[in-house]
C-alpha positions as CSV (number, residue, x, y, z in Angstrom):
1,M,66.3,55.1,52.2
2,H,67.7,58.4,53.5
3,I,66.1,61.5,55.1
4,F,66.8,65.2,55.2
5,Y,65.7,66.7,58.5
6,E,66.1,69.7,60.8
7,E,67.7,69.4,64.2
8,D,68.7,72.2,66.6
9,G,68.4,74.8,63.9
10,A,70.6,72.9,61.4
11,F,69.9,70.6,58.5
12,R,71.2,67.1,58.4
13,A,71.0,63.9,56.2
14,A,71.0,60.4,57.5
15,S,70.1,56.8,56.5
16,I,67.0,55.2,58.0
17,L,67.7,52.1,60.2
18,T,64.3,51.8,61.8
19,D,61.1,53.6,60.8
20,N,58.5,53.8,63.4
21,A,55.2,55.7,63.3
22,S,56.4,58.6,65.4
23,S,60.1,58.3,65.4
24,L,63.0,57.0,63.4
25,Q,66.4,55.4,64.2
26,V,69.0,56.9,61.8
27,E,72.7,56.8,61.1
28,N,74.7,59.7,59.7
29,A,77.6,59.6,57.1
30,H,80.1,59.1,59.9
31,G,78.3,56.2,61.5
32,K,76.7,58.0,64.4
33,R,73.3,56.7,65.3
34,S,70.4,58.8,66.8
35,K,66.7,58.8,67.3
36,I,64.8,61.6,65.8
37,K,61.1,62.5,65.7
38,A,59.2,61.7,62.5
39,S,57.9,65.3,62.5
40,S,61.5,66.5,62.0
41,V,61.8,64.8,58.6
42,L,61.5,67.2,55.7
43,L,62.5,65.0,52.7
44,R,62.9,61.3,52.0
45,F,65.2,60.2,49.2
46,A,67.1,57.3,47.8
47,Q,69.7,58.9,45.7
48,P,72.3,60.3,45.8
49,G,74.4,59.2,48.9
50,L,74.5,61.1,52.1
51,T,77.7,62.9,51.5
52,E,76.9,63.9,47.9
53,F,73.4,64.9,48.8
54,M,74.5,67.6,51.2
55,A,77.3,68.8,49.0
56,Q,74.9,69.1,46.0
57,A,72.2,70.7,48.0
58,E,74.5,73.3,49.4
59,A,75.8,74.0,45.8
60,V,72.2,74.5,44.6
61,A,71.5,76.9,47.4
62,A,74.6,79.0,46.6
63,D,73.5,79.3,43.0
64,M,70.0,80.6,43.8
65,D,69.2,84.2,43.5
66,V,67.7,85.2,46.8
67,E,66.2,88.4,45.5
68,F,64.5,86.5,42.7
69,L,63.2,84.0,45.2
70,W,61.8,86.8,47.3
71,E,60.1,88.5,44.2
72,C,58.5,85.3,43.0
73,C,57.3,83.9,46.4
74,P,53.6,84.4,47.4
75,A,52.7,87.1,50.0
76,E,51.2,84.5,52.4
77,D,53.0,81.7,54.1
78,F,54.4,79.0,51.9
79,G,56.2,75.7,52.0
80,F,59.7,75.4,50.7
81,D,58.7,72.6,48.2
82,M,56.0,74.8,46.7
83,L,58.5,77.6,46.1
84,A,61.0,75.1,44.7
85,T,58.5,74.0,42.1
86,E,57.8,77.7,41.2
87,Y,61.5,78.4,40.9
88,F,62.7,75.4,39.0
89,G,59.4,75.0,36.8
90,H,59.0,71.4,37.6
91,A,58.6,69.1,40.5
92,P,62.0,69.6,42.3
93,T,64.4,66.8,42.8
94,P,65.3,66.0,46.5
95,V,68.6,67.9,45.9
96,E,66.8,70.9,44.5
97,A,64.1,70.9,47.3
98,A,66.8,70.7,49.9
99,G,68.8,73.5,48.2
100,T,65.8,75.7,48.2
101,L,65.2,75.0,51.9
102,I,68.8,75.8,52.8
103,R,68.6,79.1,50.8
104,L,65.5,80.1,52.5
105,H,66.8,79.3,56.0
106,S,70.1,81.2,55.3
107,S,68.3,84.4,54.3
108,P,66.4,85.6,57.5
109,M,66.2,89.2,56.2
110,Y,64.2,88.1,53.1
111,F,62.2,85.2,54.7
112,Y,60.6,84.8,58.1
113,K,60.4,81.3,59.4
114,K,56.8,80.3,60.3
115,G,57.4,76.6,61.2
116,K,59.4,73.5,59.9
117,G,59.8,74.1,56.2
118,H,57.4,77.0,56.1
119,Y,58.4,80.7,55.5
120,K,56.9,84.1,54.7
121,A,58.4,86.8,52.6
122,A,59.5,89.9,54.5
123,P,57.5,93.1,53.7
124,P,59.4,95.5,51.4
125,E,59.9,98.2,54.0
126,A,61.3,95.7,56.5
127,L,63.5,94.2,53.9
128,K,64.8,97.6,52.8
129,A,65.6,98.5,56.5
130,A,67.3,95.1,57.1
131,L,69.5,95.4,54.0
132,A,70.5,98.9,54.9
133,S,71.4,97.7,58.4
134,A,73.4,94.8,56.9
135,E,75.3,97.1,54.7
136,K,76.0,99.5,57.5
137,K,77.4,96.5,59.6
138,R,79.5,95.4,56.5
139,L,81.0,98.9,56.1
140,Q,81.6,99.1,59.9
141,A,83.3,95.7,59.8
142,S,85.4,96.8,56.9
143,L,86.3,100.1,58.7
144,Q,87.1,98.2,61.9
145,A,89.4,96.0,60.0
146,R,91.2,99.0,58.5
147,Y,91.6,100.5,61.9
148,T,93.1,97.3,63.3
149,E,95.4,96.9,60.4
150,E,96.7,100.5,60.6
151,L,97.1,100.3,64.4
152,S,98.9,97.0,64.2
153,A,101.4,98.6,61.8
154,F,101.8,101.5,64.4
155,T,99.9,104.1,62.2
156,L,97.3,106.2,63.9
157,P,94.0,106.3,61.8
158,P,93.0,109.9,61.1
159,E,89.6,109.3,62.7
160,F,91.2,108.6,66.1
161,T,92.7,112.1,66.5
162,D,89.8,113.7,68.2
163,K,88.9,110.7,70.1
164,L,92.2,110.0,71.9
165,P,91.1,111.1,75.4
166,Y,88.1,108.8,75.4
167,L,90.1,105.9,74.0
168,L,92.8,106.3,76.7
169,Y,90.7,107.2,79.7
170,K,87.1,106.3,79.2
171,P,86.8,103.6,76.4
172,D,83.4,102.6,75.2
173,R,83.7,98.9,74.1
174,N,80.6,99.2,71.9
175,T,82.5,101.6,69.5
176,L,84.5,100.6,66.4
177,E,87.5,102.5,67.5
178,V,87.8,100.7,70.8
179,K,87.0,97.3,69.3
180,A,89.8,97.8,66.6
181,L,92.1,99.2,69.3
182,E,91.6,96.1,71.5
183,A,92.2,93.8,68.5
184,A,95.4,95.6,67.6
185,C,96.5,95.4,71.3
186,A,96.0,91.6,71.2
187,A,97.9,91.4,67.9
188,T,100.8,93.4,69.1
189,H,100.8,92.3,72.7
190,L,100.8,95.9,73.9
191,S,98.6,97.9,76.2
192,V,96.5,100.7,74.8
193,A,98.8,103.4,76.1
194,H,101.9,101.7,74.7
195,L,100.3,101.0,71.3
196,L,99.1,104.6,71.0
197,Q,102.6,105.8,72.0
198,R,104.1,103.7,69.2
199,C,101.6,105.2,66.9
200,G,102.8,108.7,67.9
201,A,99.5,109.7,69.5
202,L,100.9,110.7,72.9
203,P,102.7,114.1,73.1
204,S,104.7,112.8,76.0
205,T,104.5,110.3,78.9
206,H,104.0,113.3,81.2
207,A,101.0,114.5,79.2
208,Y,99.5,111.0,79.3
209,H,99.3,111.1,83.2
210,L,98.4,114.7,83.5
211,Q,95.6,114.5,80.8
212,R,94.1,111.4,82.6
213,F,93.7,113.5,85.7
214,L,92.4,116.6,83.9
215,F,90.0,114.4,81.8
216,E,88.2,113.3,85.0
217,Y,88.5,116.3,87.3
218,F,88.8,119.3,84.9
219,P,86.9,118.3,81.8
220,H,86.3,121.9,80.9
221,G,89.9,123.0,81.4
222,T,91.8,124.6,84.2
223,G,91.3,128.2,83.2
224,F,89.1,130.7,85.0
225,P,86.5,133.1,84.0
226,E,86.8,136.7,85.0
227,V,86.0,137.0,88.7
228,A,85.3,140.4,90.3
229,L,86.1,140.9,94.0
230,N,83.7,142.5,96.4
231,A,84.8,145.6,98.2
232,W,85.4,145.3,101.9
233,P,85.5,148.0,104.6
234,E,88.7,149.9,105.4
235,L,90.8,147.9,107.8
236,P,93.1,149.2,110.5
237,L,96.8,149.1,109.6
238,A,98.9,146.9,112.0
239,E,101.8,148.6,113.8
240,A,104.0,145.6,113.1
241,S,105.4,144.3,109.7
242,A,105.4,140.6,108.9
243,F,107.6,138.1,107.0
244,S,106.6,134.8,105.5
245,I,108.5,131.5,105.3
246,D,107.7,129.4,102.2
247,D,109.2,127.1,99.6
248,A,110.8,128.8,96.6
249,T,107.9,128.0,94.3
250,T,105.0,129.1,96.5
251,T,102.8,131.8,95.1
252,E,99.7,131.4,97.3
253,I,101.4,132.7,100.5
254,D,98.8,132.2,103.2
255,D,100.7,133.0,106.4
256,A,103.3,135.3,107.8
257,F,104.7,136.2,111.2
258,S,105.5,139.3,113.1
259,V,107.5,139.8,116.4
260,T,107.1,143.0,118.4
261,P,108.7,143.8,121.8
262,L,106.3,145.2,124.4
263,A,106.9,147.8,126.9
264,D,106.9,145.4,129.9
265,G,109.6,143.4,128.3
266,N,107.3,140.6,126.9
267,W,106.8,139.8,123.3
268,R,103.8,140.0,120.9
269,I,104.0,137.3,118.3
270,G,101.7,137.8,115.3
271,V,100.4,135.0,113.1
272,H,98.8,136.6,110.0
273,I,96.6,134.7,107.6
274,A,95.6,135.9,104.1
275,A,91.9,136.8,104.1
276,P,90.3,136.0,100.7
277,A,87.0,135.6,102.5
278,L,86.8,139.4,102.7
279,G,86.5,139.7,98.9
280,I,84.4,136.7,97.9
281,A,80.8,136.6,99.0
282,P,79.0,133.4,99.5
283,G,77.4,132.2,96.2
284,S,79.4,134.7,94.2
285,P,81.2,133.4,91.0
286,G,84.5,133.2,92.9
287,D,82.8,131.2,95.7
288,V,81.3,128.8,93.1
289,I,84.7,128.2,91.5
290,A,86.4,127.5,94.9
291,A,83.5,125.2,95.9
292,Q,84.0,123.2,92.7
293,R,87.7,123.0,92.9
294,L,87.9,122.7,96.8
295,S,91.7,122.7,96.9
296,T,94.8,123.7,94.9
297,V,96.2,120.6,93.1
298,Y,99.9,120.2,93.4
299,M,102.2,118.2,91.2
300,P,106.0,118.4,90.7
301,G,106.8,121.4,88.5
302,D,103.2,122.7,88.3
303,K,99.9,123.3,90.2
304,I,96.3,124.1,89.5
305,T,95.1,126.8,91.8
306,M,91.8,126.7,93.7
307,L,91.2,130.5,93.2
308,P,91.6,132.6,90.0
309,D,95.0,134.4,89.7
310,N,93.5,137.9,90.2
311,V,92.1,136.6,93.6
312,V,95.4,135.1,94.6
313,Q,97.3,138.2,93.6
314,A,94.8,140.4,95.6
315,F,95.4,138.4,98.9
316,T,98.7,136.5,98.7
317,L,101.1,137.9,101.4
318,E,103.7,139.2,98.9
319,T,106.6,141.2,100.0
320,S,106.4,145.0,100.0
321,R,102.6,145.0,100.0
322,I,100.1,146.0,102.6
323,C,97.7,143.0,102.6
324,P,94.4,142.3,104.4
325,T,94.8,139.5,107.0
326,L,93.0,137.5,109.7
327,S,95.7,137.9,112.5
328,M,96.1,136.3,115.9
329,Y,98.4,137.9,118.4
330,L,100.1,135.9,121.1
331,D,101.5,137.9,124.1
332,V,104.4,135.8,125.3
333,A,106.4,136.1,128.6
334,A,109.9,137.1,128.0
335,D,111.4,134.7,130.5
336,T,109.3,131.5,130.2
337,L,107.8,132.2,126.7
338,A,104.4,131.2,128.2
339,V,101.5,132.4,126.1
340,L,99.9,134.9,128.4
341,N,97.0,136.1,126.1
342,T,95.7,135.9,122.6
343,E,93.8,138.3,120.4
344,S,92.3,138.0,116.9
345,R,91.9,140.9,114.5
346,I,90.9,141.7,111.0
347,E,93.4,144.1,109.7
348,R,96.0,145.1,107.1
349,I,99.8,144.6,107.6
350,L,102.9,145.3,105.6
351,I,104.8,142.2,104.4
352,S,108.4,143.2,104.7
353,A,109.9,140.0,103.3
354,N,109.1,136.5,101.8
355,L,111.8,134.2,103.2
356,R,112.4,131.1,101.1
357,H,113.5,127.7,102.3
358,D,116.3,127.2,99.9
359,T,118.1,130.4,101.0
360,L,117.0,130.3,104.7
361,E,117.8,126.7,105.5
362,P,121.6,127.1,105.3
363,L,121.4,130.1,107.7
364,F,118.7,129.0,110.1
365,N,119.3,125.5,111.4
366,E,120.2,123.5,114.5
367,A,123.9,124.2,113.9
368,T,123.6,128.0,113.5
369,L,121.2,128.2,116.5
370,A,123.6,126.3,118.7
371,A,126.5,128.4,117.6
372,G,124.4,131.5,118.3
373,Q,124.9,132.9,114.7
374,Q,122.8,136.0,114.1
375,D,124.2,137.2,110.8
376,Y,121.2,136.8,108.6
377,P,117.9,138.7,108.1
378,F,115.4,138.3,110.8
379,A,117.8,136.2,112.9
380,P,116.5,137.4,116.3
381,E,112.9,137.0,115.3
382,L,113.5,133.5,114.0
383,T,115.4,132.5,117.1
384,L,112.5,133.7,119.3
385,L,110.0,131.9,117.2
386,W,112.1,128.7,117.3
387,N,112.3,128.8,121.1
388,L,108.5,129.5,121.3
389,A,107.8,126.6,118.8
390,Q,109.7,124.2,121.2
391,K,107.6,125.4,124.1
392,L,104.4,124.9,122.1
393,E,105.4,121.4,121.1
394,N,106.2,120.6,124.6
395,A,102.9,121.9,125.8
396,R,101.1,119.5,123.3
397,G,102.9,116.6,125.0
398,K,105.1,115.8,121.9
399,A,108.7,114.8,122.1
400,A,111.1,117.4,120.7
401,D,112.6,114.8,118.2
402,S,109.4,113.0,117.2
403,N,109.7,114.0,113.6
404,M,113.4,114.3,113.3
405,Q,113.9,111.1,111.3
406,Q,111.2,111.9,108.7
407,L,112.1,113.6,105.4
408,D,110.0,115.8,103.2
409,Y,110.9,115.8,99.5
410,N,110.7,118.8,97.2
411,F,110.5,118.4,93.4
412,Y,111.8,121.2,91.1
413,V,111.2,120.6,87.4
414,E,112.7,123.0,84.8
415,S,112.8,122.1,81.0
416,D,112.1,118.4,81.8
417,H,115.1,118.3,84.3
418,V,114.1,117.3,87.7
419,T,115.8,118.1,91.0
420,I,114.7,116.3,94.1
421,T,115.8,117.8,97.4
422,T,115.0,116.8,101.1
423,R,114.2,118.7,104.1
424,R,114.1,117.0,107.5
425,R,110.7,117.2,109.2
426,G,111.2,118.9,112.6
427,S,114.0,121.2,111.4
428,P,113.7,124.8,112.8
429,I,112.0,126.1,109.6
430,D,109.5,123.3,109.7
431,K,108.8,123.5,113.3
432,V,108.4,127.3,113.6
433,V,105.7,127.2,110.9
434,S,104.0,124.0,111.9
435,E,103.8,124.8,115.7
436,L,102.3,128.3,115.2
437,M,99.8,127.0,112.6
438,I,98.7,124.2,115.0
439,F,98.3,126.8,117.8
440,V,96.1,129.3,115.8
441,N,94.1,126.5,114.2
442,S,93.4,125.1,117.7
443,E,92.7,128.5,119.2
444,W,90.3,129.5,116.4
445,G,88.6,126.3,116.7
446,K,88.1,126.9,120.4
447,L,86.8,130.5,119.5
448,L,84.0,129.0,117.3
449,A,83.2,126.4,119.7
450,T,82.8,128.8,122.7
451,Q,80.6,131.1,120.5
452,D,78.5,128.1,119.3
453,V,79.4,128.9,115.8
454,A,79.6,126.1,113.3
455,G,82.9,125.1,111.8
456,I,84.6,122.2,110.0
457,Y,87.1,120.4,112.3
458,R,89.8,117.8,111.9
459,T,89.5,115.2,114.6
460,Q,91.5,112.0,115.5
461,N,90.4,109.2,117.8
462,N,92.2,105.9,118.1
463,G,94.3,106.7,115.0
464,K,91.3,107.5,112.8
465,V,91.3,111.0,111.3
466,K,88.0,112.5,110.0
467,M,86.3,115.8,109.4
468,S,83.5,117.0,111.7
469,T,81.3,119.9,112.4
470,V,81.6,119.1,116.1
471,P,84.8,120.1,117.9
472,A,86.7,117.1,119.3
473,P,90.2,116.3,120.3
474,H,92.8,115.6,117.7
475,Q,94.9,113.0,119.6
476,G,97.8,112.9,117.1
477,L,98.4,116.6,117.5
478,G,97.5,116.6,121.2
479,V,95.0,119.5,121.1
480,A,91.4,119.8,122.3
481,Q,90.2,120.8,118.9
482,Y,91.7,121.5,115.5
483,L,90.3,123.7,112.8
484,W,91.7,124.0,109.3
485,S,91.8,127.8,108.8
486,S,95.4,128.8,108.0
487,S,95.4,128.1,104.2
488,P,92.3,129.8,102.9
489,L,94.0,130.5,99.4
490,R,94.6,126.8,98.9
491,R,91.8,124.8,100.7
492,Y,88.1,125.5,100.6
493,V,87.5,124.2,104.1
494,D,89.9,126.9,105.4
495,F,88.1,129.4,103.4
496,I,84.7,128.4,104.9
497,N,86.1,128.5,108.4
498,Q,87.6,131.9,107.8
499,R,84.2,133.3,107.0
500,Q,82.9,131.9,110.3
501,I,85.8,133.4,112.3
502,I,85.4,136.8,110.6
503,S,81.6,136.8,111.5
504,V,82.5,136.2,115.2
505,L,85.1,139.0,115.3
506,R,82.7,141.3,113.6
507,N,79.8,140.3,116.0
508,E,77.7,139.4,112.9
509,P,75.4,136.3,112.4
510,P,77.6,133.5,111.1
511,V,77.4,132.8,107.3
512,Y,76.7,129.0,108.1
513,A,74.3,128.1,110.9
514,Q,74.7,124.9,112.9
515,N,73.7,121.9,110.9
516,D,73.8,123.9,107.7
517,T,73.7,121.4,104.8
518,T,76.4,123.4,103.0
519,L,78.9,122.4,105.6
520,F,78.1,118.7,105.2
521,T,78.3,119.0,101.4
522,V,81.7,120.8,101.6
523,M,83.0,118.1,104.0
524,R,81.9,115.3,101.8
525,D,83.1,116.8,98.5
526,F,86.4,118.1,100.0
527,D,87.3,114.7,101.5
528,M,86.8,113.0,98.1
529,A,88.5,115.7,96.1
530,Y,91.5,116.0,98.6
531,T,92.0,112.3,98.5
532,S,92.0,112.2,94.7
533,Y,94.3,115.2,94.4
534,N,96.8,113.7,96.8
535,E,96.7,110.4,94.9
536,F,97.4,112.3,91.7
537,Q,100.3,114.1,93.4
538,R,101.8,110.8,94.5
539,T,101.3,109.4,90.9
540,M,103.2,112.4,89.5
541,E,105.9,112.2,92.1
542,R,106.4,108.6,91.2
543,Y,106.7,109.6,87.6
544,W,109.3,112.2,88.3
545,C,111.2,109.8,90.5
546,L,111.4,107.4,87.5
547,R,112.4,110.3,85.3
548,W,115.2,111.2,87.8
549,L,116.5,107.6,87.6
550,L,116.6,107.9,83.8
551,Q,118.3,111.3,84.2
552,E,120.9,109.9,86.4
553,K,121.4,107.0,84.2
554,T,122.0,109.3,81.2
555,K,124.3,111.5,83.2
556,M,126.2,108.5,84.5
557,N,126.8,107.1,80.9
558,A,127.9,110.6,79.7
559,Q,130.8,110.5,82.2
560,P,134.1,108.8,81.8
561,L,134.0,105.4,83.8
562,A,137.1,106.4,85.8
563,T,135.2,109.4,87.4
564,L,132.3,107.4,88.7
565,S,132.0,105.8,92.1
566,P,131.9,102.0,92.0
567,T,128.9,102.1,94.2
568,L,127.0,104.0,91.6
569,S,127.8,102.3,88.4
570,R,129.7,99.2,87.0
571,P,130.1,97.5,83.6
572,A,127.3,95.1,82.9
573,S,129.9,92.3,82.3
574,E,133.6,91.8,82.2
575,G,135.1,94.0,79.4
576,A,131.8,95.6,78.6
577,N,131.5,98.8,76.7
578,E,131.0,101.9,78.7
579,S,127.6,102.5,77.1
580,L,126.3,99.4,78.8
581,R,127.0,100.6,82.4
582,E,124.4,99.7,84.9
583,L,123.0,102.3,87.3
584,I,123.3,101.0,90.9
585,V,121.3,102.7,93.6
586,D,121.0,102.4,97.3
587,A,117.7,101.3,98.9
588,M,116.3,100.3,102.3
589,V,114.3,97.2,102.9
590,L,110.8,98.0,104.3
591,R,109.4,94.4,104.5
592,E,109.4,91.3,102.5
593,N,110.4,92.4,98.9
594,L,109.4,96.0,99.3
595,V,112.1,98.7,99.4
596,R,112.4,102.4,99.6
597,F,115.0,104.1,97.5
598,A,117.6,106.4,99.0
599,D,117.5,110.0,97.9
600,I,114.1,109.9,96.3
601,P,110.6,109.0,97.7
602,L,110.2,105.9,95.5
603,V,108.9,102.6,96.9
604,S,109.0,99.5,94.7
605,R,108.8,95.7,94.9
606,I,112.0,93.8,94.0
607,P,111.1,90.2,93.0
608,S,114.8,89.1,93.2
609,L,115.3,90.5,96.8
610,P,116.3,87.6,99.1
611,E,114.7,87.5,102.6
612,L,116.2,90.3,104.6
613,P,115.3,92.0,107.8
614,P,113.7,95.4,107.6
615,N,116.1,98.4,107.5
616,T,118.7,96.5,105.7
617,R,120.5,98.6,103.1
618,V,120.8,97.1,99.7
619,L,122.2,97.8,96.3
620,L,119.9,97.5,93.3
621,E,120.6,97.5,89.6
622,I,118.2,99.7,87.6
623,G,116.9,98.1,84.5
624,E,114.1,99.1,82.1
625,I,111.9,102.0,83.2
626,D,108.3,102.2,82.0
627,L,107.0,105.8,82.2
628,L,103.5,104.8,81.2
629,D,102.9,102.0,83.6
630,L,105.2,103.8,86.2
631,N,107.2,100.6,86.8
632,V,111.0,100.0,87.1
633,A,112.7,96.8,86.5
634,T,115.3,96.2,89.3
635,R,117.7,93.4,90.3
636,F,119.2,92.8,93.7
637,I,123.0,93.1,93.8
638,S,124.0,92.9,97.4
639,T,123.6,94.4,100.9
640,I,125.7,97.4,101.6
641,E,127.5,95.5,104.2
642,E,128.4,92.8,101.6
643,E,129.5,95.5,99.2
644,V,131.8,97.2,101.8
645,A,133.3,93.8,102.8
646,A,134.0,93.0,99.1
């Protein structure tokens, strides 16, 4: 004798070995024995055999019309055997009864289970909704399959076009598009970005990185609404004229300098800071924009300004213009260059020149200063400022050559061609600007502190730098307090502090009182934004470093082999074609397998690098460059010493 029973939500058939009152010992078609409860038995039968029974029952279930079953079943609960009798028109055979049960159980939208072998027909409205849902899922599954098939063939489905930013930067794994994309990535063994690039969905690798940043931090775009400037009182005109020193691409010129001889033989040095706080009132549209952006965003070849262009143009210290400034004058002794007195003013000043690093550096440097060369514009003024900067640096307790080994890198991008130049930190140009900025920021911080006016300070204690509304020493700079106030066109913290300084100079109540929650909000938001903006800048600098390597590789392969230095390129193998030249670059070991490339600010891990001491110079072969993942495949060739010996 055999039985048909339910176990763990599935139907099984087995032969009876022992039949007790409450349980049975059974054996299935594969010889496995088990003990089941008598209440689990749904049918007992003698014929056919176990294997044939299940096959025939499933065939009967497959042939049954579930809609007809639903229409002919009673409204109340019913047993499967009763419905089988109604359906077949006679007492069902065990196979027919089992087939009916299997069909009922496999149609949960039509029949609700009410116990072992008992069901109830779904109400019409519920069935209609369930069928509609099932059809929707079927269509979605079909659509997802089409998406996956097209993506796997590197064709972008038309439906993906307006969803690309979300697919790339904020994927929702509950959507069909993301499910299909993940399935296609698994099939092609590509990342999302690489797959979509193969599908032609990315305008460029540069756009991929830029749009990721804009998607998160500028979801409404980088443009500005119209911003009107407030009128400010007529300001006195300074007797001196000023000149600025900036990079060639700088348009937000925040600071300038003036040098005036005094009747007693001493000098008056002016540091003049652009004053946008004069034209933007607290809470005005321009202020709201600046508070949202918090800083200008820099990247090689481009930037996103903190302030609208009309505000920048109104206050930038551009040549041949008379500009409003917040100025600090230093009366300096002619012989010792000691600072005898300082005075701060709100005024207008004529900007006589915008000096640029690229043209000034060859003229104003250690060599020309040592030779006493004075055959360039503003040479006497720059020489005096250089000597003063050294005095100010010494007064802070800093060694004169403390920064001489550090390099700053400048990126210039034009028509996708990148040029990377270096400027040694601590050079005369760098020191003149940095020392005078440190001085005025420290002095204006002291001014706010002595007047008990709130400000936002940069402090450093035991190596940890933080922002604070309480003045405290900045150990790294060697000053008693340090206020960011010299870049109000580019940083909102400087803009906030400039308002406070102006209120002190005008003998007006400060815009922000002590413990004003606005200051704490600005500190928190600025710190987060500034960190993110700097991280983005580093990302884009890495991108353009890799583009520079590709550029050099292309340039190298375009030249005849005989014209190239053996330390820059070599054939990939003996007798190799010139098109297969390798790009070999110089790098410096930092630690373990981490190196810093020469000429560009690129740091990378080299798996093939042997154990070498730090500062060892090595030659590396440049392999495949991935501009989406920002990786470069490199192979260790030799140390520079080994190369020279060879």
